[in-house]
Every structure is written in C-alpha cells, then in structure tokens.
C-alpha positions in Angstrom: -37.6 8.2 0.1 -40.1 8.1 3.0 -42.9 9.5 0.8 -42.1 7.0 -1.9 -42.2 4.1 0.6 -45.6 5.4 1.9 -46.9 5.7 -1.7 -45.7 2.2 -2.5 -47.4 0.6 0.6 -50.6 2.5 -0.2 -50.7 1.3 -3.8 -49.9 -2.3 -2.8 -52.9 -2.2 -0.4 -55.1 -0.9 -3.3 -53.8 -3.6 -5.6 -54.8 -6.2 -3.0 -58.3 -4.7 -2.7 -58.8 -4.6 -6.5 -57.7 -8.2 -6.8 -60.2 -9.4 -4.2 -63.1 -7.4 -5.7 -65.4 -9.4 -8.1 -66.2 -8.3 -11.6 -69.3 -6.1 -11.8 -72.6 -7.9 -12.5 -74.3 -7.3 -15.8 -77.4 -5.1 -15.6 -80.7 -7.0 -15.6 -82.9 -6.4 -18.6 -86.7 -6.6 -18.5 -87.9 -9.6 -20.4 -90.5 -8.4 -23.0 -93.0 -11.1 -23.8 -94.2 -11.9 -27.2 -97.7 -10.8 -28.3 -99.1 -14.3 -28.1 -97.6 -15.2 -24.7 -98.7 -14.1 -21.2 -96.4 -12.1 -18.9 -96.3 -14.9 -16.3 -95.3 -17.6 -18.9 -92.7 -15.3 -20.5 -90.4 -15.5 -17.5 -87.3 -17.5 -18.1 -85.7 -19.7 -15.4 -82.4 -18.1 -14.0 -79.2 -19.9 -14.9 -76.7 -20.6 -12.1 -73.3 -19.0 -12.8 -70.2 -21.1 -12.3 -67.7 -19.6 -9.9 -64.3 -19.0 -11.4 -61.2 -19.8 -9.3 -59.4 -16.9 -7.7 -56.2 -17.2 -9.8 -58.2 -17.0 -13.1 -60.0 -13.9 -11.9 -56.7 -12.3 -11.0 -55.3 -13.1 -14.5 -58.4 -11.6 -16.1 -58.0 -8.5 -14.0 -54.4 -8.2 -14.9 -55.1 -8.4 -18.6 -57.8 -5.8 -18.3 -55.4 -3.6 -16.4 -52.8 -3.9 -19.2 -55.5 -3.0 -21.8 -56.4 0.1 -19.7 -52.7 1.1 -19.4 -52.2 0.8 -23.2 -55.3 2.8 -23.8 -54.2 5.5 -21.4 -50.7 5.7 -22.9 -52.2 6.2 -26.5 -53.3 9.8 -26.9 -56.8 10.1 -28.2 -57.9 12.8 -30.6 -59.8 14.5 -27.8 -56.6 14.6 -25.7 -54.6 16.0 -28.7 -57.2 18.8 -29.2 -57.3 19.6 -25.5 -53.8 21.2 -25.3 -54.5 23.3 -28.4 -57.7 24.7 -26.8 -56.0 25.2 -23.5 -53.2 27.4 -25.1 -55.7 30.2 -25.6 -56.5 30.7 -21.9 -54.7 30.0 -18.5 -58.0 28.5 -17.2 -57.8 25.9 -19.9 -54.2 25.0 -18.8 -55.3 24.6 -15.2 -58.3 22.5 -16.2 -56.1 20.2 -18.5 -53.6 19.8 -15.6 -56.4 18.8 -13.2 -57.9 16.4 -15.8 -54.4 14.8 -16.3 -54.0 14.4 -12.6 -57.4 12.8 -12.2 -56.8 10.4 -15.1 -53.3 9.6 -13.8 -54.8 8.9 -10.3 -57.5 6.7 -11.9 -55.0 4.8 -14.0 -52.9 4.2 -10.9 -55.9 3.0 -8.9 -57.0 0.9 -11.8 -53.5 -0.5 -12.5 -51.7 -1.1 -9.1 -49.2 -3.6 -10.6 -48.1 -1.0 -13.2 -47.6 1.8 -10.6 -45.7 -0.6 -8.3 -43.4 -1.5 -11.2 -42.8 2.2 -11.9 -41.9 2.8 -8.3 -39.5 -0.1 -8.2 -37.9 1.2 -11.4 -37.6 4.7 -9.9 -35.9 3.2 -6.7 -33.5 1.2 -8.9 -32.5 4.3 -10.8 -31.9 6.2 -7.6 -29.7 3.4 -6.2 -27.7 3.3 -9.5 -27.2 7.0 -9.3 -26.1 6.8 -5.7 -23.6 4.0 -6.5 -22.1 5.9 -9.4 -22.0 9.1 -7.4 -24.4 11.0 -9.6 -27.0 11.7 -7.0 -28.0 15.2 -6.0 -25.2 17.2 -4.5 -27.6 18.8 -2.0 -28.0 15.5 -0.1 -24.3 15.1 0.5 -22.4 17.0 3.2 -19.8 19.7 2.2 -17.0 17.6 3.6 -17.8 14.7 1.3 -18.1 17.1 -1.7 -14.7 18.7 -0.9 -13.1 15.2 -0.6 -14.5 14.2 -4.0 -13.2 17.5 -5.5 -9.8 16.9 -4.0 -9.6 13.4 -5.4 -10.7 14.7 -8.8 -7.9 17.3 -8.8 -5.4 14.7 -7.6 -6.3 12.4 -10.5 -6.0 15.2 -13.0 -2.7 16.2 -11.6 -1.3 12.7 -11.8 -2.6 12.4 -15.4 -0.8 15.6 -16.3 2.4 14.4 -14.6 2.4 11.1 -16.5 1.9 13.0 -19.8 4.8 15.3 -19.0 7.1 12.3 -18.2 6.1 10.6 -21.4 6.9 13.7 -23.4 10.2 14.2 -21.6 11.2 10.5 -22.4 10.3 11.0 -26.0 12.3 14.2 -26.3 15.3 12.5 -24.7 15.1 9.6 -27.1 14.9 12.1 -30.0 18.0 14.0 -28.7 20.0 10.9 -28.3 19.1 9.8 -31.8 19.9 13.2 -33.3 23.3 13.7 -31.5 25.9 11.8 -33.6 28.6 9.9 -31.8 32.0 11.6 -32.1 34.6 9.4 -33.8 37.8 8.5 -31.9 39.9 10.0 -34.6 38.9 13.5 -33.4 40.0 12.7 -29.9 43.3 11.4 -31.2 43.8 14.7 -33.1 43.7 16.7 -29.9 46.9 15.0 -28.6 50.4 16.3 -29.4 51.0 16.2 -33.1 54.4 16.1 -34.8 54.5 18.0 -38.1 57.9 17.7 -39.7 60.4 19.5 -37.4 57.7 21.3 -35.2 56.3 19.8 -32.0 53.0 21.0 -30.6 53.0 20.7 -26.8 49.7 21.4 -25.0 49.8 23.6 -21.9 48.9 22.3 -18.5 45.6 24.1 -18.4 43.7 20.8 -18.5 44.7 20.0 -15.0 42.1 20.6 -12.4 42.4 23.2 -9.7 42.2 20.5 -7.0 45.2 18.7 -8.5 47.2 21.9 -8.6 46.5 22.6 -5.0 47.6 19.1 -4.0 50.8 19.5 -5.9 51.4 22.9 -4.3 51.0 21.4 -0.8 53.3 18.6 -1.7 55.9 21.0 -2.9 55.6 23.1 0.3 55.5 20.1 2.7 58.0 17.9 0.9 58.1 14.1 1.0 58.1 14.0 4.8 55.3 11.8 6.0 53.5 13.0 9.2 53.7 11.1 12.5 50.0 10.1 12.8 48.0 7.1 13.9 47.8 4.9 17.1 50.6 2.5 16.4 52.8 3.9 19.1 55.6 1.4 18.7 56.0 2.3 15.0 55.8 6.1 15.8 58.6 5.7 18.5 60.8 3.8 16.1 60.3 6.5 13.3 61.1 9.3 15.8 64.3 7.5 16.8 65.4 7.1 13.2 64.7 10.8 12.5 66.8 11.8 15.5 69.7 9.5 14.4 69.5 10.9 10.9 69.7 14.5 12.2 72.7 13.7 14.5 74.5 12.1 11.6 73.9 15.1 9.4 75.0 17.5 12.2 78.3 15.6 12.3 78.8 16.0 8.5 77.0 19.3 7.7 75.3 21.4 10.3 73.6 23.8 7.9 71.8 20.9 6.0 70.8 19.4 9.4 69.2 22.7 10.4 67.4 23.1 7.1 66.0 19.6 7.4 64.9 20.2 11.0 63.1 23.5 10.0 61.5 21.7 7.1 60.2 19.0 9.4 58.8 21.6 11.8 57.2 23.5 9.0 55.5 20.4 7.6 54.2 19.5 11.1 52.7 23.0 11.4 51.0 22.7 8.0 49.5 19.3 8.8 48.2 20.6 12.2 46.6 23.6 10.3 44.8 21.0 8.2 43.4 19.3 11.3 45.8 16.3 11.4 46.9 15.2 14.8 50.7 14.8 14.9 52.3 12.7 17.6 55.9 13.8 17.8 56.4 14.0 21.6 58.5 11.0 22.7 57.6 11.0 26.4 53.8 11.1 25.7 54.2 8.4 23.1 56.0 6.2 25.7 53.2 6.8 28.2 50.5 5.9 25.6 52.4 2.8 24.7 52.5 1.7 28.4 48.8 2.3 28.8 48.1 0.3 25.6 50.2 -2.6 26.7 48.7 -2.5 30.2 45.2 -2.6 28.7 46.2 -5.4 26.4 47.6 -7.5 29.3 44.4 -6.9 31.4 42.2 -8.0 28.5 44.4 -11.1 28.1 44.0 -12.0 31.8 40.2 -11.5 31.5 40.1 -13.7 28.5 42.1 -16.4 30.2 39.8 -16.3 33.2 36.8 -16.6 31.0 38.2 -19.6 29.2 39.0 -21.3 32.5 35.5 -20.7 33.7 34.0 -22.1 30.5 36.2 -25.2 30.8 35.2 -25.7 34.4 31.6 -25.3 33.6 31.8 -27.8 30.8 33.6 -30.3 33.0 31.0 -29.9 35.7 28.2 -30.5 33.2 29.9 -33.6 31.9 30.4 -34.9 35.5 26.8 -34.3 36.3 25.7 -36.1 33.1 27.9 -39.1 33.9 26.5 -39.3 37.4 22.9 -39.1 36.1 23.6 -41.9 33.6 25.1 -44.1 36.3 22.1 -43.4 38.6 19.6 -44.3 35.9 21.5 -47.6 35.3 21.4 -48.5 39.0 17.7 -47.7 39.2 17.0 -49.9 36.2 18.9 -52.8 37.8 17.2 -52.3 41.2 13.8 -52.4 39.4 14.6 -55.6 37.7 15.7 -57.2 41.0 12.5 -56.0 42.7 10.4 -57.7 40.0 12.4 -60.9 40.3 11.9 -60.9 44.1 8.2 -60.4 43.6 8.2 -63.5 41.4 9.9 -65.5 44.2 13.5 -65.7 43.0 16.3 -65.7 45.5 19.2 -63.5 44.6 22.8 -63.9 45.8 22.7 -60.5 47.5 19.8 -61.7 49.7 21.8 -64.8 50.7 24.8 -62.7 51.7 22.5 -60.5 53.8 21.0 -63.6 55.5 24.5 -64.9 56.2 24.1 -68.1 54.2 
C-alpha cells in the first residue's frame, strides 16, 4: 500500500506538470521567394498568436491523452508480429518485455489522469476484498484465521443440526400418519367376556409391582395408623384411647388383648424401619406439649407487648400532631394581632394589660 501511495503521488505531480506545459511550437519553415520577387521583399510579417485560456488548454490535453490511450490499447500489426518473432528466441522475449515496459511508462507519463483512475480502481478493489474477507491470507494473523475457521465450522454444524431436526420432524409426522388409531372396540374385548355359561376372569398380573408391595405392607401392618406428627394433644388422646381399649379387652379376653398389643408393637417396628418417627412415649409427649404451650404463651405475651407499643406510639404521634396544629393556629392569630397593632389598632388585651 505504501508503494501504491508513493506511485500515486508521483503520477499526480507528473499530471500537474504536463497540464502546465504548453503545446509544442510548430517548426519554422524557410520562406522560398518566387522567381520574380527579391528575398527581402518575400518576407511575410509574423502574425500574433492569441493566447488560449488555461482551462481550454487542459481540455485539449485531456482529449489528446484519451486518443493516445485508445491508440495504445489497440494492438498494431507491428505489435502483433512482435510476439511471433520473439517466440523463436529468449532475447526477443526480453526485448519485447522491455519495449512493453517502456511503452507502458510512456503511456503513464503521457496520460496521468488515466493512471490515477487505474490506481483508484485498484484501491477500491482492495478495499472491497478486505471488507468481504477475500484479501490475502498471508496478511492476516494466524489467530484471526483460526477464528474464521472456527466460525465456519460452527455455521456448518448448525446447518447440519437444523437439517437433522427437520428430517426427524418429517419422519415423526409420517409415523403418526401411518400408525392407525386402535378402535375402542378392541379395548372392550380385552375385558371379561361372558360366553354362554363360561366366565373368563383375567388374572391379577396387570397390577404393578409397587401396588403389590403396598398391599403386602398393609397386610403385615394391618389397619393401625402410626402415632406420628407434632400435634401432641391429639397423640396423647389417641394413646389414652388405645390403652383403654386394651384394658377392656383384657377384662373380656386376655389372648386377644395380647395379640393386639403384639400387632401394635410389630407395626411400630415396621414403620420405624421405613424411617417414620413414632411418638408412643406418654411422658415425653407430655413434656413436649408443655414446651409447646409455654412457647405459645411466650409468643402471645410478646405479641401483646408489641401491640401495646404500637398503640402507644400512634397515640403519641396523634398528640404531637394535635399540639403542632394548635401551635400553628396560635402563631397565625398572633401574627394577625401584630399586623393590627402596626396599623394602630388597640386590642382588648392591650387595654387589660394597661389596666384600663
């Protein structure tokens, strides 16, 4: 780029010089006198040339330059023959190259505007290449090249991914269209059918394993609900009812009472194994209930104190507001009285103070 800029500046300077130069004067020819005339009389008086303005001269130069450029661009028969002759020997090739360089240099010198336009075009093409990222890779750093390559791969990967997703969506649509919807009549056929005097009963294989396990646990544990939770009052009442029930059974049938007691213990053990916390100790439940009630009473007291404080604060604010309003009213009245005194009015308060 630096060499191009230098070349451009040099050519522009040449163009200025060529523009300033005047057209070459026509050669003077000797005037040949006629046989009858003398040499002294044969001399003609010189005509004065009118000076053309500078702009017209520049236009003429430009037109001449264009003609020269067009002539140089058109290959002459001599130029066509030159390459054929130069093919025979390497010296001819070198000579033709030198001639072309000389003619090129002359044309550039002769047509500065043409060369400047070429340079500007070249620069424009370079800028376009740089903008589109088509400039030479040698000028760019390896980091930039790597970044470009990475972006290219990423774009291609995303493109492939989009294509795959589109294909999948199409395949799914086709599958849904192809698979026919099963009529409800087939489902109804799977249920128990009555054929004359024969009844087909399906086995209980359709039940899930989880449901079977739940049923097994229920069968082992029985219908006894575990004593869990933090409602200590309810837990204590349930414990008392259980104890009363056992005592009544013991009076009636001791074996049944023992079986029930063992079953209750067994269910408690099973629930504990599952990780459920069972609260069946009466003393500990009573202590927990006391703690809970104590905490509740404490919170109640704190809440009452807080409400009292809030009420007191509100009353104080209201009192303060009321006092401020009264003070403002008094100040307003005093200001009015002071204005009246300035004007020369005598107020009853002043008379009382004077003792009149």
